[in-house]
Each structure stands twice: as structure tokens, then as C-alpha cells.
C-alpha positions as YAML, in Angstrom:
chain: A
units: angstrom
residues:
- id: 1
  name: MET
  ca: [59.05, 74.41, 103.75]
- id: 2
  name: THR
  ca: [55.35, 74.33, 102.56]
- id: 3
  name: GLU
  ca: [54.54, 77.04, 104.93]
- id: 4
  name: TRP
  ca: [56.92, 79.31, 103.41]
- id: 5
  name: LEU
  ca: [56.35, 78.53, 99.89]
- id: 6
  name: GLY
  ca: [52.59, 79.71, 100.69]
- id: 7
  name: PHE
  ca: [54.23, 82.63, 102.33]
- id: 8
  name: VAL
  ca: [55.97, 83.58, 99.20]
- id: 9
  name: THR
  ca: [53.22, 82.41, 96.40]
- id: 10
  name: GLY
  ca: [50.76, 84.57, 98.75]
- id: 11
  name: ALA
  ca: [52.79, 87.71, 98.71]
- id: 12
  name: ILE
  ca: [53.11, 87.50, 95.13]
- id: 13
  name: CYS
  ca: [49.74, 86.52, 94.35]
- id: 14
  name: VAL
  ca: [48.11, 89.56, 96.49]
- id: 15
  name: TRP
  ca: [50.58, 92.12, 94.91]
- id: 16
  name: LEU
  ca: [49.41, 90.84, 91.55]
- id: 17
  name: THR
  ca: [45.95, 91.26, 92.77]
- id: 18
  name: VAL
  ca: [46.60, 95.08, 93.65]
- id: 19
  name: ARG
  ca: [48.26, 95.30, 90.27]
- id: 20
  name: THR
  ca: [44.98, 94.21, 88.65]
- id: 21
  name: ASN
  ca: [47.08, 91.40, 86.89]
- id: 22
  name: VAL
  ca: [45.73, 88.48, 85.83]
- id: 23
  name: TRP
  ca: [48.68, 86.33, 86.82]
- id: 24
  name: THR
  ca: [47.32, 86.81, 90.44]
- id: 25
  name: PHE
  ca: [45.23, 83.57, 89.92]
- id: 26
  name: PRO
  ca: [47.87, 81.17, 88.76]
- id: 27
  name: VAL
  ca: [49.95, 82.19, 91.42]
- id: 28
  name: GLY
  ca: [47.05, 82.13, 93.80]
- id: 29
  name: ILE
  ca: [46.21, 78.52, 92.72]
- id: 30
  name: ALA
  ca: [49.68, 77.37, 93.66]
- id: 31
  name: ASN
  ca: [49.37, 79.29, 97.00]
- id: 32
  name: ASN
  ca: [46.08, 77.31, 97.76]
- id: 33
  name: GLY
  ca: [48.07, 74.06, 97.32]
- id: 34
  name: PHE
  ca: [50.47, 75.26, 99.62]
- id: 35
  name: PHE
  ca: [48.09, 76.32, 102.25]
- id: 36
  name: LEU
  ca: [45.89, 73.12, 101.75]
- id: 37
  name: VAL
  ca: [48.53, 71.37, 103.41]
- id: 38
  name: VAL
  ca: [49.34, 73.88, 106.15]
- id: 39
  name: PHE
  ca: [45.97, 74.35, 107.66]
- id: 40
  name: GLY
  ca: [45.08, 70.75, 107.05]
- id: 41
  name: THR
  ca: [48.11, 69.67, 109.32]
- id: 42
  name: ALA
  ca: [47.23, 72.53, 111.95]
- id: 43
  name: GLY
  ca: [43.70, 71.24, 112.11]
- id: 44
  name: LEU
  ca: [42.05, 74.35, 110.82]
- id: 45
  name: TYR
  ca: [39.58, 72.15, 108.70]
- id: 46
  name: ALA
  ca: [37.47, 75.05, 107.18]
- id: 47
  name: ASP
  ca: [40.73, 77.13, 106.30]
- id: 48
  name: ALA
  ca: [41.98, 73.77, 104.45]
- id: 49
  name: GLY
  ca: [38.62, 73.10, 102.82]
- id: 50
  name: LEU
  ca: [38.74, 76.90, 102.15]
- id: 51
  name: GLN
  ca: [41.79, 76.28, 99.75]
- id: 52
  name: VAL
  ca: [39.87, 73.58, 97.52]
- id: 53
  name: VAL
  ca: [37.20, 76.09, 97.33]
- id: 54
  name: PHE
  ca: [39.69, 78.93, 96.07]
- id: 55
  name: LEU
  ca: [40.92, 76.61, 93.76]
- id: 56
  name: ALA
  ca: [37.83, 76.50, 91.99]
- id: 57
  name: LEU
  ca: [36.93, 80.20, 92.56]
- id: 58
  name: GLY
  ca: [40.35, 81.19, 91.09]
- id: 59
  name: ALA
  ca: [40.04, 79.00, 87.96]
- id: 60
  name: HIS
  ca: [36.45, 81.18, 87.63]
- id: 61
  name: GLY
  ca: [38.01, 84.36, 88.77]
- id: 62
  name: TRP
  ca: [40.92, 83.92, 85.91]
- id: 63
  name: TRP
  ca: [38.08, 83.02, 83.30]
- id: 64
  name: GLN
  ca: [36.53, 85.91, 84.35]
- id: 65
  name: TRP
  ca: [39.32, 88.69, 84.05]
- id: 66
  name: LEU
  ca: [40.35, 87.00, 80.86]
- id: 67
  name: ARG
  ca: [36.50, 87.30, 79.15]
- id: 68
  name: ARG
  ca: [35.29, 90.12, 77.18]
- id: 69
  name: ASP
  ca: [32.36, 91.56, 77.81]
- id: 70
  name: THR
  ca: [29.58, 91.84, 74.96]
- id: 71
  name: ALA
  ca: [31.10, 95.22, 74.05]
- id: 72
  name: GLY
  ca: [34.78, 93.79, 73.75]
- id: 73
  name: GLY
  ca: [36.01, 95.23, 76.69]
- id: 74
  name: ARG
  ca: [37.39, 93.79, 79.62]
- id: 75
  name: LEU
  ca: [36.14, 93.46, 83.23]
- id: 76
  name: GLU
  ca: [37.27, 96.91, 85.06]
- id: 77
  name: VAL
  ca: [37.53, 97.51, 88.71]
- id: 78
  name: ARG
  ca: [34.31, 99.14, 89.94]
- id: 79
  name: ARG
  ca: [32.17, 99.73, 93.22]
- id: 80
  name: GLY
  ca: [29.79, 97.01, 94.11]
- id: 81
  name: GLY
  ca: [26.22, 98.12, 93.99]
- id: 82
  name: PRO
  ca: [24.21, 97.86, 97.23]
- id: 83
  name: ARG
  ca: [22.63, 94.59, 96.25]
- id: 84
  name: ALA
  ca: [26.25, 92.92, 95.49]
- id: 85
  name: ILE
  ca: [27.61, 94.32, 98.85]
- id: 86
  name: GLY
  ca: [24.55, 93.37, 100.54]
- id: 87
  name: VAL
  ca: [24.65, 89.70, 99.28]
- id: 88
  name: ALA
  ca: [27.98, 89.41, 100.11]
- id: 89
  name: ILE
  ca: [27.81, 90.49, 103.75]
- id: 90
  name: ALA
  ca: [24.44, 88.90, 104.36]
- id: 91
  name: ALA
  ca: [25.99, 85.58, 103.17]
- id: 92
  name: VAL
  ca: [28.79, 85.83, 106.26]
- id: 93
  name: VAL
  ca: [26.35, 85.28, 108.96]
- id: 94
  name: PRO
  ca: [24.44, 82.06, 107.72]
- id: 95
  name: ALA
  ca: [27.73, 80.66, 106.61]
- id: 96
  name: THR
  ca: [29.43, 81.34, 109.82]
- id: 97
  name: ALA
  ca: [26.73, 79.83, 111.61]
- id: 98
  name: LEU
  ca: [26.63, 76.56, 109.62]
- id: 99
  name: LEU
  ca: [30.43, 76.21, 109.37]
- id: 100
  name: THR
  ca: [30.90, 76.69, 113.21]
- id: 101
  name: TRP
  ca: [28.49, 73.84, 113.61]
- id: 102
  name: LEU
  ca: [30.24, 71.55, 110.97]
- id: 103
  name: LEU
  ca: [33.57, 72.46, 112.41]
- id: 104
  name: THR
  ca: [32.56, 71.86, 116.20]
- id: 105
  name: ALA
  ca: [31.28, 68.37, 115.24]
- id: 106
  name: VAL
  ca: [34.73, 67.48, 113.47]
- id: 107
  name: HIS
  ca: [36.70, 68.86, 116.47]
- id: 108
  name: ASP
  ca: [38.18, 71.93, 114.59]
- id: 109
  name: THR
  ca: [40.56, 73.37, 116.92]
- id: 110
  name: ALA
  ca: [38.83, 76.88, 116.60]
- id: 111
  name: PRO
  ca: [35.43, 76.25, 115.11]
- id: 112
  name: PHE
  ca: [34.12, 80.06, 115.30]
- id: 113
  name: TRP
  ca: [36.87, 81.97, 114.27]
- id: 114
  name: ASP
  ca: [37.80, 79.46, 111.74]
- id: 115
  name: ALA
  ca: [34.14, 79.64, 110.30]
- id: 116
  name: LEU
  ca: [34.19, 83.53, 110.22]
- id: 117
  name: THR
  ca: [37.42, 83.98, 108.49]
- id: 118
  name: THR
  ca: [36.17, 81.18, 105.74]
- id: 119
  name: ALA
  ca: [32.95, 83.02, 105.32]
- id: 120
  name: LEU
  ca: [34.58, 86.51, 105.10]
- id: 121
  name: SER
  ca: [37.01, 85.16, 102.89]
- id: 122
  name: LEU
  ca: [34.58, 83.33, 100.32]
- id: 123
  name: ALA
  ca: [32.46, 86.64, 100.18]
- id: 124
  name: ALA
  ca: [35.97, 88.75, 99.73]
- id: 125
  name: GLN
  ca: [36.95, 86.23, 96.88]
- id: 126
  name: TRP
  ca: [33.57, 86.42, 95.01]
- id: 127
  name: LEU
  ca: [33.75, 90.14, 94.84]
- id: 128
  name: LEU
  ca: [37.57, 89.93, 93.67]
- id: 129
  name: ASN
  ca: [36.41, 87.92, 91.04]
- id: 130
  name: THR
  ca: [34.15, 90.80, 89.69]
- id: 131
  name: LYS
  ca: [36.74, 93.31, 90.12]
- id: 132
  name: ARG
  ca: [34.65, 95.12, 93.24]
- id: 133
  name: ILE
  ca: [36.69, 97.44, 95.04]
- id: 134
  name: GLU
  ca: [34.67, 96.32, 97.99]
- id: 135
  name: THR
  ca: [36.45, 93.08, 98.15]
- id: 136
  name: TRP
  ca: [39.45, 94.90, 100.25]
- id: 137
  name: TYR
  ca: [37.26, 95.69, 103.01]
- id: 138
  name: LEU
  ca: [36.28, 92.24, 103.66]
- id: 139
  name: TRP
  ca: [39.80, 90.81, 103.07]
- id: 140
  name: MET
  ca: [40.91, 93.35, 105.61]
- id: 141
  name: ALA
  ca: [38.47, 92.10, 108.08]
- id: 142
  name: ALA
  ca: [39.57, 88.36, 107.30]
- id: 143
  name: ASP
  ca: [43.06, 89.45, 107.93]
- id: 144
  name: LEU
  ca: [42.60, 91.12, 111.40]
- id: 145
  name: ILE
  ca: [41.36, 87.85, 112.68]
- id: 146
  name: TYR
  ca: [43.60, 85.31, 110.97]
- id: 147
  name: ILE
  ca: [46.76, 87.09, 112.43]
- id: 148
  name: PRO
  ca: [45.79, 86.43, 116.03]
- id: 149
  name: LEU
  ca: [44.50, 83.07, 115.08]
- id: 150
  name: TYR
  ca: [47.69, 81.76, 113.34]
- id: 151
  name: VAL
  ca: [49.93, 83.09, 116.11]
- id: 152
  name: ALA
  ca: [47.58, 81.24, 118.70]
- id: 153
  name: LYS
  ca: [48.31, 78.03, 116.50]
- id: 154
  name: GLY
  ca: [52.03, 78.70, 116.35]
- id: 155
  name: LEU
  ca: [52.06, 79.49, 112.69]
- id: 156
  name: TYR
  ca: [54.25, 82.35, 112.55]
- id: 157
  name: PRO
  ca: [55.32, 82.61, 109.16]
- id: 158
  name: THR
  ca: [51.71, 82.17, 108.14]
- id: 159
  name: ALA
  ca: [50.73, 85.00, 110.46]
- id: 160
  name: ALA
  ca: [53.71, 87.01, 109.33]
- id: 161
  name: VAL
  ca: [52.26, 86.81, 105.59]
- id: 162
  name: TYR
  ca: [48.77, 87.81, 106.91]
- id: 163
  name: VAL
  ca: [50.00, 90.90, 108.28]
- id: 164
  name: LEU
  ca: [51.65, 91.67, 104.94]
- id: 165
  name: PHE
  ca: [48.29, 90.92, 103.30]
- id: 166
  name: LEU
  ca: [46.72, 93.19, 105.53]
- id: 167
  name: GLY
  ca: [49.10, 96.01, 104.45]
- id: 168
  name: LEU
  ca: [48.97, 94.90, 100.95]
- id: 169
  name: CYS
  ca: [45.01, 95.51, 101.15]
- id: 170
  name: GLY
  ca: [45.12, 98.94, 102.60]
- id: 171
  name: TYR
  ca: [47.35, 99.58, 99.26]
- id: 172
  name: GLY
  ca: [45.14, 97.65, 97.16]
- id: 173
  name: LEU
  ca: [42.22, 99.46, 98.24]
- id: 174
  name: ARG
  ca: [43.98, 102.60, 97.25]
- id: 175
  name: THR
  ca: [45.22, 101.67, 93.95]
- id: 176
  name: TRP
  ca: [41.91, 100.25, 93.14]
- id: 177
  name: ARG
  ca: [40.11, 103.68, 94.30]
- id: 178
  name: ARG
  ca: [42.61, 105.56, 91.97]
- id: 179
  name: THR
  ca: [41.54, 103.52, 88.85]
- id: 180
  name: PRO
  ca: [39.65, 105.12, 85.65]
- id: 181
  name: GLY
  ca: [35.93, 104.77, 86.23]
- id: 182
  name: HIS
  ca: [35.96, 104.98, 90.19]
- id: 183
  name: PRO
  ca: [34.06, 108.17, 91.20]
- id: 184
  name: GLY
  ca: [37.26, 110.52, 91.69]
- id: 185
  name: GLY
  ca: [39.55, 108.19, 90.41]
- id: 186
  name: VAL
  ca: [42.64, 109.07, 88.56]
- id: 187
  name: ALA
  ca: [44.01, 107.27, 85.22]
- id: 188
  name: VAL
  ca: [46.59, 104.53, 86.41]
- id: 189
  name: ALA
  ca: [48.20, 101.72, 84.43]
- id: 190
  name: VAL
  ca: [46.48, 98.54, 85.05]
- id: 191
  name: ALA
  ca: [47.81, 95.35, 83.88]
...
């Protein structure tokens, strides 16, 4: 049941993210609670620990998306600059190495893949919290690894929701690229 609740809240969360709706964060926080239980039970300790980190990042992202900038405007969807993207990608390599070492020590069932997806997800969440379009590329990379990992672990509903996430990431990328302020973008309603 917990895995199915994770499926439903996860799908709603990503859909709300695509729509740039701030309710993505409270729904995402509920999703993190469900998947914390699912991944802990499956022995995917980095994925379980990631849910705890996502709880904190979700609260931070919620605040980021609600606050006003100094000009009184809300945070808008935008491209990440070379520095932001470089930092996000560069952080993945040492984070993966460190987490692989830690996860091997605690007998994680898939230490490297669990570490890599965790590092990619953290970098993607950081970009999401600041509404950077490139968040979608990192989420897609993580999903392409998550899907076969969860199938191998027998977590079929979770693998299925990650297939859905992958499709929603493509849709999210297209939608966010069409937002005002993006080069070549067209005006679309953004909640």
C-alpha cells in the first residue's frame, strides 16, 4: 500500500512541478514519507536517506517558490547559467564516489547505482528549487537509471511510476522552455 501511495503522490507531485504549481512541495513531502518506507524496506539506504534530505529541500523549495524577490516579483522559470549548471554537475562526481564508499560499508544492495541516482537527484532538486530549466535533464538521467534498478529490486509499481516520471520530465522540459523569459519562449499560463 505504501508503494502505491508513493506512486500516486509522486505522479501528482511531478505533474504539479510541470505546471509550476507551488503545491508540488507539500505533495512531494508526503511522497518522500511514503518512499522513505519503501526504500528502507528494500535495502536501498541512499534512496531512503535521500527522502529525508528531500523533506528538507522540499521545505526550502516551497519557501523559495513563495517568497518575493527584492523587486516584489516571484521566482520565475529560467535557464541556469554556466556556473550553476557546472556546480550541479561537478557535485555529482564526488558525491557519487563518497556515497558509493559509504553504501558499500553498510551493505547497500546496489551501492554505485544507489549513490549515482542519489547524487543526480540532489543536483536536480537544487536546480528545481531555483526554477532552472536544466533540472529536467538531471531528473531524466536519474530516471533512466532508477527504472531498471527498481525492476531488478522487484519494486514494479515504483519502476512504473518512474517511467511515468520520465515522460513527465520530457513534458516538463517542453513546458518550461515555453515559459515567458526563456529565449524563444511563448507566453503560457503558469500557476
